[in-house]
C-alpha positions as a printed NumPy array, in Angstrom:
array([[126.02 , 160.641, 144.928],
       [123.9  , 163.487, 143.818],
       [122.726, 163.416, 140.233],
       [120.572, 165.817, 138.249],
       [118.851, 165.406, 134.887],
       [117.381, 167.709, 132.421],
       [114.069, 167.864, 130.616],
       [112.903, 165.135, 128.23 ],
       [112.144, 166.606, 124.836],
       [111.169, 165.361, 121.383],
       [113.636, 166.036, 118.606],
       [112.724, 167.963, 115.596],
       [114.683, 166.602, 112.637],
       [115.75 , 168.755, 109.771],
       [116.554, 166.655, 106.739],
       [118.613, 167.89 , 103.87 ],
       [115.938, 166.777, 101.501],
       [112.875, 168.025, 103.391],
       [110.993, 171.152, 102.127],
       [111.392, 174.185, 104.18 ],
       [109.42 , 174.16 , 107.476],
       [108.664, 170.455, 107.264],
       [110.565, 168.44 , 109.928],
       [111.953, 165.096, 108.952],
       [110.697, 162.003, 110.791],
       [112.776, 159.249, 112.108],
       [112.489, 156.408, 109.485],
       [110.143, 153.532, 110.262],
       [111.702, 150.179, 109.48 ],
       [110.425, 146.723, 110.252],
       [112.399, 145.206, 113.046],
       [114.695, 142.288, 112.164],
       [114.327, 138.963, 113.866],
       [117.371, 138.268, 116.054],
       [119.663, 135.41 , 115.322],
       [121.507, 133.042, 117.635],
       [124.825, 131.26 , 117.974],
       [125.401, 127.813, 119.391],
       [128.89 , 126.39 , 120.011],
       [130.988, 123.684, 121.584],
       [134.381, 123.883, 123.235],
       [136.635, 120.798, 123.16 ],
       [140.17 , 119.81 , 124.102],
       [142.834, 119.108, 121.611],
       [141.773, 115.491, 121.7  ],
       [138.081, 116.342, 121.198],
       [136.695, 116.017, 124.794],
       [134.066, 118.621, 125.808],
       [135.295, 121.375, 128.26 ],
       [132.832, 122.469, 130.908],
       [133.182, 125.975, 132.354],
       [135.365, 127.22 , 129.478],
       [135.305, 130.982, 129.021],
       [133.867, 132.252, 125.736],
       [134.843, 135.681, 124.526],
       [132.587, 137.039, 121.829],
       [132.247, 140.416, 120.097],
       [130.987, 141.989, 116.911],
       [133.627, 141.696, 114.239],
       [133.736, 145.473, 113.614],
       [135.361, 146.049, 116.935],
       [132.409, 146.144, 119.246],
       [132.473, 145.677, 122.943],
       [133.622, 142.199, 123.993],
       [131.416, 139.956, 126.137],
       [132.026, 136.824, 128.204],
       [130.034, 133.669, 129.04 ],
       [130.965, 130.086, 130.004],
       [130.095, 126.667, 128.692],
       [127.69 , 124.297, 130.479],
       [128.603, 120.801, 131.86 ],
       [128.664, 119.441, 128.36 ],
       [130.994, 122.048, 126.974],
       [128.119, 123.787, 125.086],
       [127.159, 127.472, 124.947],
       [124.277, 129.394, 123.402],
       [123.819, 133.031, 122.512],
       [120.377, 134.413, 121.794],
       [118.943, 137.686, 120.522],
       [121.979, 138.646, 118.426],
       [121.69 , 141.308, 115.789],
       [122.429, 140.189, 112.274],
       [126.007, 140.67 , 111.333],
       [129.576, 139.338, 111.742],
       [130.964, 138.12 , 115.071],
       [134.336, 136.909, 116.541],
       [134.374, 134.129, 118.974],
       [137.182, 132.51 , 121.018],
       [137.52 , 130.106, 124.005],
       [139.943, 129.581, 126.863],
       [140.259, 127.254, 129.878],
       [143.026, 126.402, 132.3  ],
       [145.657, 128.417, 130.36 ],
       [144.718, 126.912, 126.987],
       [143.245, 128.903, 124.151],
       [141.425, 128.326, 120.886],
       [142.101, 130.292, 117.752],
       [139.719, 133.127, 116.931],
       [136.726, 132.081, 114.852],
       [136.432, 135.242, 112.796],
       [133.484, 136.599, 110.949],
       [130.871, 134.144, 112.112],
       [127.738, 135.17 , 110.161],
       [124.575, 135.652, 112.188],
       [121.426, 135.976, 109.929],
       [117.997, 137.162, 111.037],
       [116.005, 134.343, 112.522],
       [118.686, 131.717, 111.998],
       [121.18 , 129.932, 114.229],
       [124.898, 129.629, 113.527],
       [127.166, 126.951, 114.996],
       [130.896, 126.952, 115.863],
       [133.32 , 124.42 , 117.384],
       [136.262, 125.799, 119.257],
       [139.264, 123.57 , 119.981],
       [141.686, 124.405, 122.825],
       [145.14 , 123.857, 121.29 ],
       [147.432, 126.661, 122.551],
       [149.003, 127.451, 125.91 ],
       [149.203, 131.176, 125.22 ],
       [147.03 , 133.582, 123.33 ],
       [147.439, 133.257, 119.585],
       [148.39 , 136.658, 118.115],
       [146.12 , 138.057, 115.455],
       [147.651, 139.358, 112.204],
       [147.489, 142.972, 113.459],
       [149.803, 142.194, 116.454],
       [152.801, 141.307, 114.329],
       [152.896, 144.708, 112.581],
       [154.83 , 143.229, 109.629],
       [155.292, 146.562, 107.943],
       [151.697, 146.595, 106.708],
       [150.998, 150.252, 107.417],
       [149.093, 151.975, 104.657],
       [148.082, 155.596, 104.313],
       [145.683, 157.407, 101.959],
       [145.203, 161.095, 101.31 ],
       [141.83 , 162.603, 102.299],
       [139.78 , 163.972,  99.399],
       [139.8  , 167.518, 100.69 ],
       [142.535, 169.65 , 102.198],
       [142.496, 171.021, 105.787],
       [139.807, 168.576, 106.822],
       [140.761, 168.054, 110.507],
       [139.528, 164.472, 110.412],
       [138.329, 163.016, 113.623],
       [136.702, 159.87 , 115.033],
       [136.641, 156.918, 112.592],
       [133.829, 154.327, 112.445],
       [133.269, 151.161, 110.395],
       [129.892, 150.369, 108.843],
       [128.497, 146.79 , 108.236],
       [129.853, 146.843, 104.683],
       [133.406, 147.578, 105.753],
       [133.442, 151.222, 104.712],
       [135.467, 153.578, 106.929],
       [133.801, 156.806, 107.936],
       [135.41 , 159.999, 109.266],
       [134.118, 163.403, 110.339],
       [135.882, 166.409, 108.792],
       [135.38 , 169.162, 111.267],
       [136.902, 172.058, 109.294],
       [135.041, 171.434, 106.02 ],
       [131.781, 170.306, 107.531],
       [131.698, 166.896, 105.81 ],
       [131.48 , 163.242, 106.621],
       [133.781, 161.149, 104.406],
       [133.211, 157.485, 103.451],
       [136.152, 155.483, 102.299],
       [135.949, 152.078, 100.538],
       [139.39 , 150.552, 101.086],
       [138.945, 147.754,  98.581],
       [138.113, 150.122,  95.78 ],
       [140.128, 153.102,  97.032],
       [137.049, 155.256,  96.656],
       [135.953, 158.289,  98.668],
       [132.507, 159.833,  98.972],
       [131.719, 163.124, 100.753],
       [128.492, 163.991, 102.54 ],
       [127.922, 167.692, 103.333],
       [126.339, 168.434, 106.706],
       [123.345, 170.742, 106.195],
       [124.174, 173.19 , 109.008],
       [127.234, 175.272, 108.134],
       [130.185, 175.476, 110.554],
       [128.653, 172.676, 112.635],
       [132.091, 170.965, 113.177],
       [131.045, 167.304, 113.033],
       [133.123, 165.213, 115.476],
       [132.193, 161.842, 116.946],
       [130.43 , 159.181, 114.906],
       [129.237, 155.614, 115.065],
       [127.391, 153.157, 112.783],
       [124.238, 151.362, 113.811],
       [123.509, 147.754, 112.813],
       [121.697, 148.902, 109.702],
       [124.594, 150.969, 108.456],
       [123.17 , 154.356, 109.31 ],
       [125.81 , 156.716, 110.551],
       [125.139, 158.89 , 113.604],
       [127.437, 161.849, 114.389],
       [127.718, 164.801, 116.672],
       [127.787, 168.439, 115.501],
       [130.003, 169.89 , 118.135],
       [129.573, 173.552, 117.371],
       [125.749, 173.707, 117.103],
       [124.381, 171.204, 119.623],
       [122.933, 168.652, 117.159],
       [123.03 , 164.982, 116.399],
       [123.162, 164.021, 112.72 ],
       [122.143, 160.878, 110.854],
       [123.259, 159.634, 107.417],
       [120.631, 157.278, 105.961],
       [122.304, 154.088, 104.742],
       [119.965, 153.659, 101.772],
       [119.749, 157.163, 100.471],
       [122.735, 159.066, 101.809],
       [120.459, 161.909, 103.006],
       [121.284, 163.629, 106.262],
       [118.86 , 164.528, 108.969],
       [119.806, 166.686, 111.979],
       [118.207, 166.728, 115.4  ],
       [118.568, 169.492, 117.973],
       [119.597, 168.604, 121.468],
       [117.644, 170.439, 124.292],
       [120.536, 171.684, 126.366],
       [123.777, 170.356, 125.166],
       [125.729, 172.88 , 123.068],
       [128.829, 170.82 , 122.316],
       [128.153, 167.106, 121.864],
       [131.418, 165.295, 121.399],
       [131.76 , 161.482, 121.211],
       [129.036, 158.891, 121.197],
       [128.258, 155.129, 121.57 ],
       [125.335, 152.85 , 121.449],
       [124.529, 151.394, 124.91 ],
       [123.146, 148.024, 125.951],
       [119.67 , 149.631, 126.022],
       [119.886, 150.291, 122.272],
       [119.995, 154.077, 122.844],
       [122.591, 156.491, 121.589],
       [124.665, 158.017, 124.403],
       [127.031, 160.981, 124.027],
       [129.29 , 163.294, 125.987],
       [128.999, 167.061, 126.001],
       [132.311, 168.578, 127.234],
       [131.77 , 172.208, 128.13 ],
       [128.089, 171.616, 128.941],
       [129.274, 168.941, 131.44 ],
       [126.511, 166.57 , 130.345],
       [125.927, 162.988, 129.347],
       [123.082, 162.731, 126.896],
       [120.827, 159.847, 125.818],
       [118.868, 159.696, 122.556],
       [116.152, 157.13 , 122.021],
       [116.51 , 156.617, 118.242],
       [113.123, 154.831, 118.103],
       [111.017, 157.674, 119.653],
       [113.354, 160.671, 119.048],
       [113.497, 161.632, 122.742],
       [116.46 , 163.066, 124.604],
       [117.404, 162.951, 128.288],
       [120.455, 164.859, 129.542],
       [122.293, 164.13 , 132.776],
       [124.613, 166.461, 134.643],
       [128.017, 164.989, 135.573],
       [128.345, 165.244, 139.43 ],
       [131.769, 166.936, 139.202],
       [131.481, 170.472, 137.906],
       [133.515, 171.398, 134.869],
       [134.696, 167.792, 134.454],
       [134.698, 168.049, 130.654],
       [133.489, 164.573, 129.803],
       [135.107, 163.353, 126.513],
       [135.471, 159.758, 125.275],
       [132.59 , 157.296, 125.918],
       [132.24 , 153.536, 125.387],
       [129.766, 150.773, 126.226],
       [131.333, 148.011, 128.387],
       [130.484, 144.383, 129.004],
       [129.124, 145.25 , 132.46 ],
       [126.225, 147.028, 130.723],
       [127.371, 150.526, 131.665],
       [128.429, 153.483, 129.617],
       [131.976, 154.567, 130.731],
       [133.326, 157.949, 129.986],
       [136.462, 160.107, 130.631],
       [136.28 , 163.18 , 132.806],
       [139.217, 164.987, 131.21 ],
       [139.287, 167.959, 133.641],
       [137.71 , 166.083, 136.554],
       [140.632, 163.586, 136.527],
       [138.165, 160.666, 136.881],
       [136.375, 157.949, 135.   ],
       [132.589, 158.071, 135.112],
       [129.95 , 155.388, 134.564],
       [126.287, 155.791, 133.782],
       [123.93 , 152.94 , 134.371],
       [121.331, 152.898, 131.497],
       [118.734, 151.245, 133.645],
       [118.89 , 153.317, 136.859],
       [120.383, 156.438, 135.073],
       [122.712, 156.822, 137.993],
       [126.24 , 158.243, 137.422],
       [129.113, 156.931, 139.521],
       [132.625, 158.472, 139.418],
       [135.905, 156.596, 139.975],
       [138.97 , 158.531, 141.14 ],
       [142.552, 157.165, 140.66 ],
       [145.071, 157.735, 143.395],
       [147.598, 159.106, 140.997],
       [147.798, 162.896, 140.499],
       [147.807, 164.835, 137.241],
       [145.509, 162.352, 135.477],
       [143.621, 163.535, 132.379],
       [141.674, 160.672, 130.836],
       [141.265, 161.301, 127.121],
       [140.007, 158.263, 125.255],
       [139.057, 154.825, 126.482],
       [138.523, 151.179, 125.262],
       [136.512, 148.48 , 126.947],
       [137.773, 144.828, 127.136],
       [136.297, 141.951, 129.139],
       [136.716, 142.857, 132.813],
       [138.492, 146.194, 132.352],
       [138.535, 149.723, 130.965],
       [141.75 , 151.006, 129.396],
       [142.31 , 154.786, 128.912],
       [144.929, 157.141, 127.784],
       [146.259, 159.729, 130.261],
       [147.106, 162.874, 128.299],
       [148.481, 164.773, 131.243],
       [150.695, 162.18 , 132.867],
       [151.81 , 160.44 , 129.702],
       [150.526, 157.071, 130.771],
       [148.253, 154.192, 129.858],
       [145.698, 153.499, 132.575],
       [143.506, 150.568, 133.421],
       [140.5  , 150.188, 135.739],
       [139.762, 146.519, 136.67 ],
       [136.051, 146.134, 137.012],
       [136.176, 143.225, 139.52 ],
       [137.812, 145.267, 142.259],
       [137.605, 148.794, 140.787],
       [141.394, 149.265, 141.142],
       [143.463, 151.518, 138.846],
       [146.884, 150.637, 137.423],
       [149.132, 152.846, 135.243],
       [152.063, 152.223, 132.89 ],
       [154.392, 154.982, 131.788],
       [154.187, 155.562, 128.096],
       [157.493, 154.865, 126.286],
       [158.117, 158.458, 125.213],
       [157.614, 159.803, 128.666],
       [155.42 , 162.289, 130.615],
       [154.918, 164.688, 127.7  ],
       [154.048, 162.117, 125.088],
       [150.289, 163.026, 125.198],
       [148.643, 159.623, 124.588],
       [145.335, 160.015, 122.769],
       [143.3  , 157.644, 120.507],
       [143.025, 154.009, 121.763],
       [141.583, 150.652, 120.751],
       [141.825, 146.892, 121.507],
       [142.63 , 144.412, 118.71 ],
       [141.258, 140.958, 118.206],
       [144.087, 139.35 , 120.278],
       [143.457, 141.572, 123.306],
       [146.388, 143.945, 122.646],
       [145.89 , 147.592, 123.442],
       [146.968, 150.13 , 120.835],
       [147.242, 153.928, 121.237],
       [149.139, 156.808, 119.741],
       [151.532, 159.248, 121.435],
       [150.246, 162.361, 119.849],
       [152.908, 164.809, 121.008],
       [154.995, 165.976, 117.965],
       [158.218, 165.099, 119.887],
       [156.878, 161.514, 120.366],
       [154.638, 160.659, 117.409],
       [154.632, 156.89 , 117.922],
       [152.128, 154.069, 117.756],
       [152.214, 152.005, 120.948],
       [151.138, 148.393, 121.511],
       [150.539, 147.16 , 124.994],
       [150.528, 143.348, 125.825],
       [148.492, 142.976, 129.033],
       [149.689, 139.358, 129.57 ],
       [153.289, 140.447, 130.045],
       [152.716, 144.175, 130.623],
       [155.138, 145.183, 127.902],
       [154.805, 148.354, 125.67 ],
       [156.366, 148.437, 122.156],
       [156.508, 151.398, 119.882],
       [156.401, 151.874, 116.144],
       [157.133, 155.034, 114.248],
       [154.196, 156.867, 112.635],
       [154.345, 157.4  , 108.858],
       [153.943, 161.163, 109.058],
       [155.268, 163.889, 111.424],
       [152.934, 165.283, 113.999],
       [150.231, 162.693, 113.156],
       [147.709, 163.748, 115.813],
       [145.337, 160.647, 116.01 ],
       [142.137, 161.522, 117.921],
       [140.749, 157.992, 117.921],
       [141.104, 154.409, 116.48 ],
       [138.568, 151.964, 115.079],
       [138.801, 148.259, 114.188],
       [137.194, 146.635, 111.199],
       [135.923, 143.038, 110.722],
       [139.337, 141.952, 109.273],
       [141.114, 143.154, 112.458],
       [142.671, 146.133, 110.795],
       [143.068, 149.292, 112.884],
       [142.017, 152.532, 111.206],
       [143.02 , 155.979, 112.371],
       [142.925, 159.531, 110.956],
       [146.228, 161.404, 110.767],
       [144.523, 164.783, 111.377],
       [147.603, 167.014, 110.79 ],
       [148.84 , 165.041, 107.776],
       [145.34 , 165.056, 106.257],
       [145.458, 161.286, 105.738],
       [143.883, 158.085, 106.968],
       [146.075, 155.124, 108.045],
       [145.515, 151.344, 108.495],
       [147.528, 148.882, 110.509],
       [147.319, 145.063, 109.928]])
């Protein structure tokens, strides 16, 4: 499949604190030594289980990964970034409970023991939805809050497109802090936290990537060579920052260590790439909203492959990666879609509120349930999909016309989503 790429260019950063005419430099930090995790899977009676499947992921809602135990029921994970992780095991229809918030420290090894005791997946607290929906008003009016992200300290971050801010919310203290983007009318949109707590975000109206320094709170901006409208972004398995550029029809890659950009043209013209996630297969998957496809870019070969569903009137909006599959919301057809990575086959489920329900933001919880929001004002529901039994349940949203662009999960398993029209943020646990 034909693929084109654009020039490689060094970024020139413009820091909010830098004197005029002096470009900011990417900060130099000493690399942390990786940590490791060793574990054992046993039966309910304590016997080791060989070949058991291990599901592990960062506790802040990162991409899940899978490996298997050896002949002695042991497993070992190396080169892990310091942070919190969730781990779970399954074998022959039996499951362990989640081991939540396993702490990985630089240069150290953690150890867990997982006991298979259940014949069905154990629901996480978020699945029950026991009425624990909370909302908080945003600190400014008319913010048009967009993609949420969670930093390593548990703070929730939002971009506020209309006011040109990033907002940081501490849910334990009920405290907000605003960060003003230096470039006016830049319309910050997508954002993500790195392992050090630095926040990276797109400036959709001015073709820039921004960075909030975790230590100082200062903001630096970096101009993209060609992309005029960067949208959503994600860290790939190569450690680089990848992003979509909708009207420019590009997928971009930023090397945050060297400050270089590479931009790749999506093969389908005017495909309007939107949501992007890193998956357990090592690829970066993205939605082609107008192209009616899913795309995958290989960070090693830099090849882009497109996958076309048989269904008509598909408009993939946002997507979530789980072990072995990509789930996405279909805004045009009012459906939840899934692409199974083993056979590259699509499957769709009609959203409960019908064809005009406009599904949008989506995320997976710690129990493997898929959550998304029907954003149409006539629908305005939170939807939970159980992939084991293929059942969709709905829950009313706390505000009319909530308009949820995306969902993030924190280390406690809570789901966080901005209610853009209501000018609020909402959590579900």
